C-alpha positions as CSV (number, residue, x, y, z in Angstrom):
1,M,-34.3,-28.9,1.1
2,N,-31.9,-28.1,-0.9
3,K,-28.8,-25.5,0.2
4,D,-29.2,-24.0,-3.0
5,D,-33.0,-23.1,-2.5
6,I,-32.3,-21.9,1.2
7,R,-34.3,-18.1,1.4
8,L,-32.2,-15.0,1.4
9,N,-32.7,-12.5,5.2
10,K,-31.1,-9.3,5.4
11,A,-28.0,-11.3,8.5
12,K,-28.0,-13.7,5.4
13,R,-27.5,-11.0,2.6
14,D,-25.3,-9.3,5.1
15,A,-23.1,-13.4,5.4
16,I,-22.5,-14.0,2.0
17,K,-21.2,-9.8,1.8
18,K,-19.1,-10.0,4.0
19,A,-17.8,-13.3,2.9
20,W,-17.3,-11.7,-1.0
21,R,-15.1,-8.9,0.7
22,D,-12.6,-11.0,1.8
23,T,-12.7,-13.3,-0.7
24,T,-12.1,-10.4,-3.6
25,L,-9.9,-9.2,-1.5
26,K,-7.3,-12.1,-0.8
27,T,-7.5,-12.8,-4.6
28,P,-4.6,-11.5,-6.1
29,T,-5.2,-9.7,-9.1
30,Q,-2.7,-8.8,-12.4
31,K,-3.4,-5.1,-10.6
32,D,-1.5,-7.0,-7.7
33,E,1.4,-7.6,-9.9
34,L,1.4,-4.3,-10.8
35,L,1.9,-3.2,-7.8
36,N,4.1,-5.1,-7.1
37,D,6.2,-4.1,-9.8
38,A,6.4,-0.7,-8.7
39,V,7.9,-1.1,-5.6
40,S,10.4,-3.4,-6.7
41,K,11.2,-0.6,-8.8
42,F,10.9,2.0,-6.0
43,R,13.5,0.0,-3.6
44,E,15.5,0.1,-6.6
45,L,15.2,4.2,-7.4
46,E,15.7,4.6,-3.4
47,Q,19.0,2.8,-3.1
48,S,20.8,4.4,-6.7
49,V,19.7,7.7,-6.5
50,W,21.1,8.6,-2.9
51,D,23.8,6.4,-3.8
52,N,24.0,8.5,-7.0
53,V,22.9,12.1,-5.8
54,I,22.0,12.3,-2.4
55,N,25.1,11.3,-0.9
56,P,27.4,13.4,-3.5
57,V,25.6,16.2,-2.8
58,V,24.6,16.7,0.3
59,I,27.5,15.6,0.7
60,S,29.7,18.3,-1.0
61,N,27.2,21.7,0.4
62,F,27.9,19.7,4.0
63,P,30.8,17.5,4.8
64,Q,30.4,15.5,6.9
65,D,33.8,16.0,9.9
66,D,32.8,19.2,9.2
67,M,29.1,18.1,11.0
68,K,30.5,15.7,13.6
69,I,31.8,18.1,14.3
70,L,28.9,20.3,15.1
71,K,26.9,17.8,16.5
72,K,30.1,16.3,19.5
73,Y,29.6,20.1,20.2
74,S,25.4,20.6,19.9
75,R,23.8,20.4,24.1
76,G,19.9,19.9,24.7
77,G,17.7,22.9,24.9
78,Y,15.8,24.5,23.0
79,G,18.5,26.2,20.1
80,G,21.6,24.0,22.1
81,S,22.6,21.4,19.4
82,F,23.5,22.6,15.4
83,A,23.6,19.7,13.3
84,Q,21.4,16.3,12.9
85,Y,20.5,13.4,11.2
86,D,18.1,14.2,8.1
87,N,17.3,12.0,4.9
88,C,14.6,14.7,4.1
89,F,16.5,17.2,1.7
90,Y,15.2,20.2,-1.2
91,F,16.7,20.6,-3.8
92,K,16.6,23.6,-6.3
93,P,17.5,23.0,-10.1
94,S,20.1,25.6,-11.2
95,F,19.6,25.5,-15.4
96,E,15.9,25.8,-15.4
97,D,13.3,27.7,-13.2
98,R,11.5,25.5,-11.2
99,Q,10.5,26.0,-7.5
100,E,12.1,23.9,-5.5
101,T,11.5,20.2,-4.6
102,Q,11.0,18.0,-1.4
103,F,12.4,14.5,-1.7
104,C,12.5,12.6,1.5
105,W,13.9,9.0,1.9
106,N,11.3,8.6,5.2
107,Y,7.7,7.0,4.5
108,N,4.1,8.4,5.3
109,R,1.4,6.7,6.3
110,D,-0.1,6.0,2.0
111,D,3.8,5.1,1.3
112,M,3.5,2.3,3.8
113,T,-0.1,1.1,3.1
114,A,1.8,0.3,-0.1
115,L,4.9,-0.7,0.6
116,Y,3.4,-3.2,2.2
117,Y,0.0,-4.2,1.4
118,N,0.7,-8.1,1.2
119,D,2.4,-7.4,4.8
120,L,-0.6,-6.0,6.3
121,M,-3.5,-7.8,4.4
122,S,-2.2,-11.5,5.3
123,V,-2.5,-9.9,9.8
124,G,-6.7,-9.0,8.2
125,V,-6.4,-5.1,8.0
126,N,-7.5,-3.2,5.1
127,P,-4.7,-1.5,3.0
128,N,-7.2,0.1,0.8
129,L,-9.2,2.3,4.2
130,Y,-8.0,5.3,3.1
131,Y,-9.3,5.5,-0.5
132,E,-12.2,3.8,0.7
133,Y,-13.7,6.7,2.6
134,E,-11.8,8.6,0.5
135,N,-15.4,10.0,-0.6
136,K,-17.1,8.5,3.0
137,E,-18.7,10.1,6.1
138,N,-16.0,8.7,8.5
139,N,-17.8,5.8,11.2
140,P,-17.3,3.8,14.5
141,H,-16.8,0.7,11.2
142,Y,-14.6,2.8,10.6
143,Y,-12.4,3.8,13.5
144,K,-12.1,0.0,14.8
145,Q,-9.8,-0.5,11.1
146,D,-8.3,2.7,11.0
147,Q,-6.9,2.2,15.3
148,D,-5.9,-2.2,13.8
149,L,-4.9,-0.6,10.0
150,K,-2.0,2.0,12.8
151,D,-1.5,-0.8,14.9
152,A,-0.2,-3.3,12.4
153,V,1.7,-0.3,10.7
154,D,3.4,0.3,13.9
155,N,3.6,-3.2,14.8
156,L,5.9,-3.5,11.5
157,K,8.4,-1.6,13.7
158,V,10.2,0.4,10.4
159,A,12.6,2.8,11.2
160,K,12.0,5.8,8.3
161,Y,8.1,5.6,9.0
162,T,7.2,8.9,9.7
163,G,4.0,8.3,11.0
164,N,2.3,11.0,9.2
165,K,-0.4,11.1,6.6
166,S,1.5,12.9,4.2
167,Y,4.8,15.1,4.0
168,N,5.0,18.6,5.3
169,N,6.2,20.7,3.1
170,Y,8.7,22.6,6.1
171,H,9.4,20.8,9.0
172,D,10.3,16.9,8.5
173,Q,10.4,14.2,10.6
174,D,13.5,14.2,13.3
175,I,15.3,11.0,13.7
176,N,17.0,9.5,16.3
177,E,19.7,8.2,16.5
178,S,18.3,4.9,18.3
179,D,17.0,4.6,14.7
180,I,20.2,5.1,12.4
181,G,20.6,2.0,12.3
182,N,17.0,0.9,10.3
183,L,17.9,3.3,7.9
184,G,19.3,1.5,5.4
185,G,22.3,3.4,5.3
186,H,19.7,6.4,3.9
187,Y,20.7,9.7,6.7
188,L,23.2,12.6,7.1
189,L,24.2,14.5,8.8
190,V,23.4,18.3,7.9
191,P,22.5,21.8,9.9
192,Q,19.7,22.0,11.9
193,G,16.6,23.3,11.2
194,S,13.6,21.7,8.4
195,C,14.6,20.4,5.6
196,H,13.1,23.2,3.8
197,S,15.4,25.6,5.1
198,R,18.5,23.7,3.8
199,V,17.9,24.3,-0.2
200,M,20.8,22.3,-2.1
201,M,21.4,23.9,-6.2
202,I,21.4,20.2,-9.0
203,N,23.9,21.9,-11.7
204,N,23.9,18.4,-13.7
205,Q,20.2,17.8,-16.0
206,D,20.6,13.5,-15.5
207,D,20.3,14.3,-11.5
208,W,17.4,16.3,-11.2
209,Q,15.4,13.5,-13.5
210,Q,16.9,11.0,-11.6
211,L,15.1,12.9,-8.6
212,R,12.3,13.4,-10.5
213,S,12.5,9.3,-11.6
214,F,12.1,9.2,-8.2
215,N,9.5,11.1,-7.0
216,R,7.5,9.4,-9.4
217,S,7.7,6.1,-8.9
218,K,6.8,6.8,-4.9
219,T,3.4,8.2,-6.6
220,N,2.9,5.4,-10.1
221,M,3.6,2.7,-6.3
222,Q,1.1,4.9,-5.0
223,N,-1.2,4.7,-7.7
224,A,-1.0,1.0,-8.1
225,Q,-2.2,0.6,-4.8
226,K,-5.4,2.7,-5.5
227,D,-6.0,0.7,-8.6
228,I,-5.5,-2.3,-6.9
229,F,-8.7,-0.4,-4.8
230,K,-10.7,0.4,-7.7
231,E,-10.9,-3.5,-9.3
232,K,-12.4,-4.4,-6.4
233,I,-14.4,-2.5,-4.9
234,Q,-16.1,-3.3,-8.0
235,L,-17.0,-6.4,-7.8
236,I,-17.8,-6.1,-4.0
237,N,-20.2,-3.0,-5.1
238,D,-21.1,-6.3,-8.5
239,M,-22.3,-9.2,-6.0
240,N,-23.7,-6.5,-3.5
241,A,-26.3,-5.7,-5.8
242,V,-26.7,-9.4,-7.0
243,V,-27.5,-9.5,-3.3
244,D,-29.9,-7.4,-2.9
245,Q,-31.9,-8.4,-5.4
246,A,-30.7,-12.3,-4.7
247,K,-34.5,-14.4,-3.3
248,F,-32.3,-17.5,-3.2
249,L,-29.1,-19.1,-2.4
250,N,-29.1,-20.3,-6.2
251,E,-29.7,-17.1,-7.4
252,V,-25.8,-15.8,-5.8
253,K,-24.2,-19.0,-6.8
254,K,-24.6,-18.3,-10.7
255,Y,-22.5,-15.0,-10.4
256,W,-20.9,-16.6,-7.2
257,V,-20.3,-20.4,-8.9
258,D,-17.0,-20.6,-6.4
259,L,-19.0,-20.1,-4.2
260,D,-18.7,-23.6,-2.2
261,Q,-14.9,-23.8,-2.4
262,C,-15.3,-20.3,-0.3
263,V,-18.1,-19.7,2.1
264,N,-18.1,-23.0,4.6
265,F,-21.6,-22.5,5.7
266,D,-24.4,-24.7,7.2
267,A,-27.6,-24.7,5.7
268,D,-29.9,-23.7,8.7
269,E,-27.5,-20.5,8.1
270,I,-27.2,-19.5,5.0
271,G,-29.8,-18.4,4.1
272,T,-36.1,-15.7,-11.1
273,A,-32.6,-14.7,-12.3
274,V,-31.5,-11.1,-11.8
275,S,-31.7,-10.4,-14.6
276,I,-31.4,-6.4,-14.1
277,I,-28.1,-7.1,-13.4
278,S,-25.7,-6.4,-16.8
279,D,-23.7,-7.7,-18.5
280,D,-20.5,-6.7,-17.8
281,T,-21.3,-6.6,-14.0
282,K,-22.3,-10.6,-14.2
283,Q,-18.6,-10.9,-17.0
284,R,-16.9,-9.3,-13.9
285,L,-18.3,-12.0,-11.5
286,L,-17.4,-14.6,-13.7
287,D,-13.6,-13.4,-14.1
288,S,-13.2,-13.2,-11.3
289,A,-14.2,-17.4,-10.5
290,K,-12.5,-18.6,-12.6
291,L,-8.8,-16.6,-11.2
292,R,-9.2,-18.0,-7.5
293,Q,-9.6,-22.1,-9.7
294,A,-7.3,-21.0,-11.6
295,Q,-5.0,-20.5,-8.7
296,R,-6.7,-23.2,-7.6
297,D,-5.0,-25.4,-10.5
298,I,-1.7,-23.8,-10.0
299,V,-1.5,-25.0,-6.0
300,A,-3.0,-28.5,-7.3
301,V,-0.3,-29.3,-9.7
302,V,2.4,-27.8,-7.0
303,K,1.6,-30.0,-3.7
304,T,0.8,-33.3,-6.2
305,P,4.2,-35.3,-5.7
306,K,5.4,-36.8,-9.0
307,Q,4.6,-40.4,-9.2
308,K,7.4,-42.8,-10.3
309,V,7.3,-44.5,-14.0
310,D,8.4,-47.9,-14.8
311,A,10.7,-48.8,-17.0
């Protein structure tokens, strides 16, 4: 029997769907480049805003020599500490009626999956898991992926990661002194207490705009990751619709034209037109295949040794 004439059953459909999902998630698109750009912008502002705003403003409020004395005479136990290391701060502009705002140089869960998206993908976990299940009921499959993702994030050994899903508006994560050397210089000594208990005034409009740009860069980075998920889940759903309606493998290959290059399968294991699939769906699937072929062509050119030219 011709491989393309293989009749599909549930097991074969599930196998094809899984292979398509893996292929789609691993295929970089323009959205991936936009995330890379957003991460680069965040990294740039993370350092420049710390140097230009955080460091001078916090030190002017809490001179570090004074804080070191308080730290020196701190003792263990409840109420015994007078100063602590921190990288979470609240600021309020003095020149406009605006509520104080939190600015954090530590990372929550969504920061981590965006910042280390490629690293997490490379170890086979799903950095988009929480977006995928945002409006879905959790199930055993989710909990398994959730644990795998948490383990992978922990294995990155990023000292700035707080382990929290989001930022707590009133109580920040205590910084262990053993982590100080891994924080990229983004820490300062401040009086003991929650970051909200130390609201500081910003008197310069440019400083305030820099702080707001820093927070926006975090949001932009997270939104860029969401856009990757939205694009790829659409492609996954498109192909699932094709596979569900197909009776034979050749009906799937009309829209997954590089199937043989993406999946190694045996005729014994895998395995009319799909007229109700929309034109938009067909085009998205075909464009996805063209993108992968273009990437293969680039790799082939890079790997092909230059031929000698006879004089």
